[in-house]
C-alpha positions as YAML, in Angstrom:
chain: A
units: angstrom
residues:
- id: 1
  name: MET
  ca: [-60.47, 61.66, 2.92]
- id: 2
  name: LYS
  ca: [-58.45, 60.05, 5.70]
- id: 3
  name: VAL
  ca: [-54.87, 61.27, 5.39]
- id: 4
  name: ALA
  ca: [-52.70, 60.15, 8.31]
- id: 5
  name: HIS
  ca: [-52.34, 59.85, 12.04]
- id: 6
  name: ILE
  ca: [-51.29, 63.25, 13.40]
- id: 7
  name: GLU
  ca: [-48.05, 61.74, 14.73]
- id: 8
  name: ASP
  ca: [-47.11, 60.77, 11.15]
- id: 9
  name: ILE
  ca: [-46.80, 64.47, 10.29]
- id: 10
  name: PRO
  ca: [-43.69, 65.96, 11.91]
- id: 11
  name: VAL
  ca: [-44.08, 69.06, 14.07]
- id: 12
  name: LEU
  ca: [-43.07, 72.05, 11.90]
- id: 13
  name: GLY
  ca: [-43.06, 69.74, 8.91]
- id: 14
  name: SER
  ca: [-45.30, 68.24, 6.26]
- id: 15
  name: ARG
  ca: [-46.38, 65.16, 4.36]
- id: 16
  name: ILE
  ca: [-47.56, 64.89, 0.75]
- id: 17
  name: VAL
  ca: [-50.91, 63.50, -0.36]
- id: 18
  name: ARG
  ca: [-51.03, 62.70, -4.07]
- id: 19
  name: THR
  ca: [-54.36, 62.98, -5.87]
- id: 20
  name: ASP
  ca: [-55.26, 62.45, -9.52]
- id: 21
  name: THR
  ca: [-54.87, 66.16, -10.20]
- id: 22
  name: MET
  ca: [-52.25, 67.54, -7.77]
- id: 23
  name: ASP
  ca: [-49.99, 67.05, -4.79]
- id: 24
  name: ILE
  ca: [-51.32, 68.43, -1.51]
- id: 25
  name: ALA
  ca: [-48.95, 69.29, 1.35]
- id: 26
  name: ILE
  ca: [-50.32, 68.59, 4.85]
- id: 27
  name: PHE
  ca: [-48.56, 70.78, 7.43]
- id: 28
  name: ARG
  ca: [-48.41, 70.56, 11.23]
- id: 29
  name: ASN
  ca: [-47.33, 73.56, 13.28]
- id: 30
  name: SER
  ca: [-45.97, 73.70, 16.83]
- id: 31
  name: ASP
  ca: [-49.52, 74.04, 18.23]
- id: 32
  name: ASP
  ca: [-50.55, 70.76, 16.53]
- id: 33
  name: GLN
  ca: [-52.75, 72.64, 14.09]
- id: 34
  name: VAL
  ca: [-52.96, 70.95, 10.70]
- id: 35
  name: PHE
  ca: [-53.28, 72.75, 7.36]
- id: 36
  name: ALA
  ca: [-53.41, 71.64, 3.73]
- id: 37
  name: LEU
  ca: [-52.19, 73.53, 0.66]
- id: 38
  name: LYS
  ca: [-51.57, 72.67, -2.94]
- id: 39
  name: ASP
  ca: [-47.86, 71.85, -2.92]
- id: 40
  name: GLU
  ca: [-47.04, 74.74, -5.23]
- id: 41
  name: CYS
  ca: [-45.95, 78.28, -4.39]
- id: 42
  name: PRO
  ca: [-47.91, 80.88, -6.37]
- id: 43
  name: HIS
  ca: [-44.65, 82.57, -7.39]
- id: 44
  name: LYS
  ca: [-42.60, 79.97, -9.27]
- id: 45
  name: GLN
  ca: [-44.39, 76.76, -8.24]
- id: 46
  name: GLY
  ca: [-41.79, 75.86, -5.61]
- id: 47
  name: PRO
  ca: [-42.54, 72.83, -3.42]
- id: 48
  name: LEU
  ca: [-44.10, 74.31, -0.28]
- id: 49
  name: SER
  ca: [-43.83, 70.90, 1.42]
- id: 50
  name: GLN
  ca: [-40.06, 71.46, 1.54]
- id: 51
  name: GLY
  ca: [-40.40, 74.91, 3.12]
- id: 52
  name: ILE
  ca: [-39.96, 76.03, 6.71]
- id: 53
  name: VAL
  ca: [-43.10, 76.11, 8.87]
- id: 54
  name: HIS
  ca: [-43.28, 78.93, 11.44]
- id: 55
  name: GLY
  ca: [-46.44, 79.86, 13.32]
- id: 56
  name: SER
  ca: [-49.26, 79.67, 10.81]
- id: 57
  name: SER
  ca: [-47.19, 80.18, 7.66]
- id: 58
  name: VAL
  ca: [-44.65, 78.39, 5.50]
- id: 59
  name: THR
  ca: [-41.68, 79.90, 3.68]
- id: 60
  name: CYS
  ca: [-41.13, 78.63, 0.14]
- id: 61
  name: PRO
  ca: [-37.67, 77.09, -0.27]
- id: 62
  name: LEU
  ca: [-37.05, 78.69, -3.68]
- id: 63
  name: HIS
  ca: [-37.48, 82.45, -3.15]
- id: 64
  name: ASN
  ca: [-38.52, 82.87, 0.51]
- id: 65
  name: TRP
  ca: [-42.14, 83.80, -0.16]
- id: 66
  name: LYS
  ca: [-44.19, 83.43, 3.02]
- id: 67
  name: ILE
  ca: [-47.56, 81.72, 2.51]
- id: 68
  name: ASP
  ca: [-50.40, 81.73, 5.06]
- id: 69
  name: LEU
  ca: [-51.23, 78.10, 5.89]
- id: 70
  name: ALA
  ca: [-54.93, 78.77, 6.50]
- id: 71
  name: SER
  ca: [-55.71, 80.74, 3.34]
- id: 72
  name: GLY
  ca: [-52.87, 79.96, 0.92]
- id: 73
  name: GLU
  ca: [-52.33, 83.71, 0.43]
- id: 74
  name: ALA
  ca: [-48.88, 85.22, 0.01]
- id: 75
  name: LEU
  ca: [-47.92, 87.45, 2.96]
- id: 76
  name: GLY
  ca: [-46.14, 90.80, 3.03]
- id: 77
  name: VAL
  ca: [-45.54, 92.63, -0.24]
- id: 78
  name: ASP
  ca: [-45.82, 89.46, -2.34]
- id: 79
  name: GLU
  ca: [-49.08, 88.74, -4.15]
- id: 80
  name: GLY
  ca: [-50.63, 85.43, -5.12]
- id: 81
  name: CYS
  ca: [-52.45, 82.49, -3.68]
- id: 82
  name: THR
  ca: [-52.33, 78.70, -3.76]
- id: 83
  name: ASN
  ca: [-55.26, 76.37, -3.09]
- id: 84
  name: ALA
  ca: [-56.06, 75.78, 0.58]
- id: 85
  name: PHE
  ca: [-58.09, 72.78, 1.73]
- id: 86
  name: GLU
  ca: [-60.14, 72.13, 4.84]
- id: 87
  name: THR
  ca: [-58.70, 69.71, 7.39]
- id: 88
  name: LYS
  ca: [-59.95, 68.27, 10.65]
- id: 89
  name: ILE
  ca: [-58.50, 66.06, 13.35]
- id: 90
  name: GLU
  ca: [-60.72, 63.41, 14.88]
- id: 91
  name: ASP
  ca: [-59.35, 60.78, 17.30]
- id: 92
  name: ASN
  ca: [-55.81, 61.86, 16.25]
- id: 93
  name: ILE
  ca: [-56.59, 61.06, 12.60]
- id: 94
  name: VAL
  ca: [-56.17, 63.86, 10.05]
- id: 95
  name: TYR
  ca: [-58.88, 64.22, 7.43]
- id: 96
  name: LEU
  ca: [-58.80, 66.33, 4.26]
- id: 97
  name: ARG
  ca: [-61.69, 67.74, 2.25]
- id: 98
  name: GLN
  ca: [-60.81, 68.34, -1.40]
...
């Protein structure tokens, strides 16, 4: 699925893609890597799209859980996982595989 031009996703930010079943947050880090996660923290379903991106993780805005952008796994002592989706960039267009 074609999602957006890479420049439409802010560096250290995200954009939301709405599907029939869920919202997916598309993240861009400072290295122009793009990641996609279900927009729901595994802890209390906080909106990860509103979190702070740092390196290859995002911090949930509700309770500061750190989530790995590549795997969707909680980092540190926290446990849980959210859905991660494959992305690719081709000719500066971001694509998502659901």
